[in-house]
C-alpha positions as a printed Julia matrix, in Angstrom:
139×3 Matrix{Float64}:
 -27.78  -22.02   4.81
 -24.59  -22.47   3.96
 -24.22  -18.4    5.19
 -25.02  -18.97   8.73
 -23.51  -21.52   9.15
 -19.8   -19.82   8.87
 -21.18  -17.18  10.27
 -21.92  -19.69  13.41
 -18.52  -20.97  13.11
 -16.8   -17.49  12.6
 -18.99  -16.45  15.91
 -17.51  -19.94  18.06
 -14.36  -19.82  16.96
 -14.32  -15.69  17.85
 -16.13  -16.46  21.17
 -13.09  -19.72  21.84
 -11.0   -17.33  21.69
 -12.25  -15.0   23.66
 -12.54  -17.86  26.49
  -8.59  -19.15  26.21
  -7.15  -16.52  26.1
  -9.72  -14.72  28.78
  -6.92  -14.53  31.5
  -3.89  -14.44  29.44
  -1.59  -12.15  28.82
  -0.04  -11.04  25.21
   2.57  -13.48  25.6
   0.57  -16.33  26.26
   0.58  -16.38  30.5
  -1.57  -15.96  33.04
  -2.29  -12.29  34.45
  -0.62  -12.38  37.31
   2.9   -12.5   35.66
   1.73   -9.31  33.04
   1.33   -7.6   35.8
   4.15   -8.33  37.26
   5.93   -7.28  34.74
   3.92   -4.24  34.24
   5.02   -3.42  37.43
   8.47   -3.93  36.7
   7.89   -1.38  33.99
   6.8     1.61  35.85
   9.86    1.22  38.32
  11.76    1.38  35.67
  10.29    4.6   34.07
   9.96    6.02  37.74
  13.91    5.42  38.0
  14.5     7.07  34.34
  12.86    9.78  35.52
  13.5    10.92  38.56
  15.43   13.53  39.36
  16.07   12.42  43.3
  18.7     9.35  43.55
  16.01    8.5   46.95
  13.57    7.89  44.87
  16.0     5.74  42.19
  17.02    3.85  44.81
  13.72    3.48  45.51
  12.32    2.19  42.35
  15.64   -0.17  41.43
  14.14   -1.68  45.2
  11.17   -1.81  44.06
  12.08   -3.05  40.65
  14.26   -6.15  41.71
  11.37   -7.27  43.94
   9.2    -8.16  41.01
  11.81   -9.4   38.65
  12.6   -11.8   41.29
   9.04  -12.67  42.04
   8.86  -12.96  37.93
  12.37  -15.67  37.98
   9.48  -17.84  40.17
   6.63  -18.48  37.81
   6.72  -21.51  36.64
   6.95  -20.62  32.72
   5.45  -23.26  30.12
   8.66  -25.94  28.55
   8.69  -23.96  25.86
   9.71  -20.8   27.41
  11.25  -21.53  30.41
  15.05  -20.95  29.58
  14.31  -18.51  27.21
  12.43  -16.17  29.65
  14.88  -17.51  32.62
  17.87  -16.51  30.17
  16.49  -13.02  30.09
  15.13  -12.53  33.7
  18.9   -13.55  34.77
  20.45  -10.82  31.98
  18.89   -8.62  33.7
  19.8    -9.05  37.44
  22.74   -9.4   36.33
  22.64   -6.07  35.18
  20.93   -4.2   37.52
  22.94   -5.92  39.89
  25.53   -4.4   38.64
  24.5    -1.01  38.73
  25.95    0.85  41.91
  24.18    2.59  44.21
  22.48    6.52  43.04
  23.87    9.4   44.72
  23.6    13.0   43.82
  27.0    12.91  41.86
  25.96    9.73  39.77
  22.26    9.67  39.18
  22.13   10.93  35.4
  25.57    8.4   34.77
  23.0     5.56  36.89
  20.24    6.3   34.78
  21.82    6.12  31.78
  23.55    3.0   32.44
  19.94    1.76  33.85
  17.82    3.14  29.84
  19.91   -0.35  28.21
  18.55   -2.48  29.95
  15.33   -1.96  27.78
  17.06   -3.52  24.96
  17.28   -6.96  27.15
  13.66   -6.58  27.38
  12.79   -6.79  23.38
  15.52   -8.94  22.35
  13.45  -11.63  25.11
  10.19  -10.22  24.39
  10.44  -11.47  20.92
  12.8   -14.55  21.73
   9.94  -15.49  23.69
   6.44  -14.26  22.86
   4.25  -17.35  21.24
   2.36  -17.15  17.86
  -1.47  -16.8   17.8
  -1.24  -20.09  16.52
   0.7   -22.02  19.21
  -1.22  -20.78  21.65
  -4.77  -21.16  19.65
  -2.53  -25.24  19.72
  -1.54  -25.59  23.34
  -5.66  -24.81  23.98
  -7.02  -27.57  22.05
  -4.48  -30.03  23.79
């Protein structure tokens, strides 16, 4: 009897967690932000991998568009300050990169590559633990 109760409890908890987090990314934010961040990552990567200054500039333009969208997101109060701080740092950094030309493409790509350090730093700072997400769900 106790074994069945434990299985039922674990199954119920698993179902609750699945339902609770099905509409959220691993960072605890709704999926539309996750999709925006994935698009930013795609254009960032494309800008780094291209051999064309025109393609670089187009991808940076798209990256900036998604960055602006991410900055308007309604972050949870616990993460708003740190998330916007990171996004604003990325914006300032990317805005300082000059448009690519055939002559400076590899230099601006090198400059852009350091943005990944900001991404790593702020994702670590803003990412909630599984317990925080569970407690927020249960509130």
